[in-house]
N, C-alpha and C positions, 0 to 999 in steps of 0.2 A: 595504623588505621587512620584514615582521613577523618577530620572533625566535621568537614562540611561536604555535602554532596555536590559534585560537579554538575551544574545544570547547563544544558544546551541553550544558548541565547539565540533567539530568532531575530531576523532582520525585520524592520518595520514593513508591514504590508504582506508578510508571509502568513498564509492561512493553513490550518491543519484540521483534519477530522479525527476526533478521538474515538477509537473503537470501544473503549471501556465505558465512557460516559455518553456516547452517541450524540456528540455535539461538536460544533465548529468552534475552533479556538484561534485567536490571533497570536502568533508566536507559539512555540512548543511549550505547553503547560504540562503535558503528560509525557511519560517516557516514550522513546522512539518505538519500542515494541508494541505500543498501544495506539499508534496513530498513522494515518496516511498523510502525505504531503511532503514538501510544501506546495501549496497552490497559490496562484497569483491573485485570486479574489475570493471573497467570502462565498459568493454564489457557486464558484467552481468547487470549493471545499464542501459545500452543502450537498453536492451531487457525487461525493466520493464513492459511496456504496454502489450507485448505479454505474459509475465509470468502471469500477472493479468488476461488477457483474458482466458488463458488456465485454471487457477485455478478456475475462475468463472464458466466456462463450466463444469469442473469436479464436482464442487459443485452442479450445477443445475441438473446434470444427476445422482447424487449419490442416489441410492435407500434408503440408510439409513436415508436421510433427507426428502425424499418425498414418504412416505409410503401411500398406499391407505386408510388405516384405519384413518389416521389423516385428510384426506381431507373431510371425511363425517361428522366429528364432528362439532357441533356448538359451539360458544364461551361460552355458558352457561353450557355445559356438562363438 
């Protein structure tokens, strides 16, 4: 068993958005499972949730991923 936790060290100028604490961090302060990033600026990291929302909407409405032929198929086909 390790005595010390292995921490990911960020590079100077890397910004993250912590999903647990809902705040911007310079360098990874929280575990990777709880953050978005890295971003190149504090401003970009502060808009992480809007960026994710926009990308999700883009994906959900992308016809290449939701074709009509794929919806009619059963798992056994």
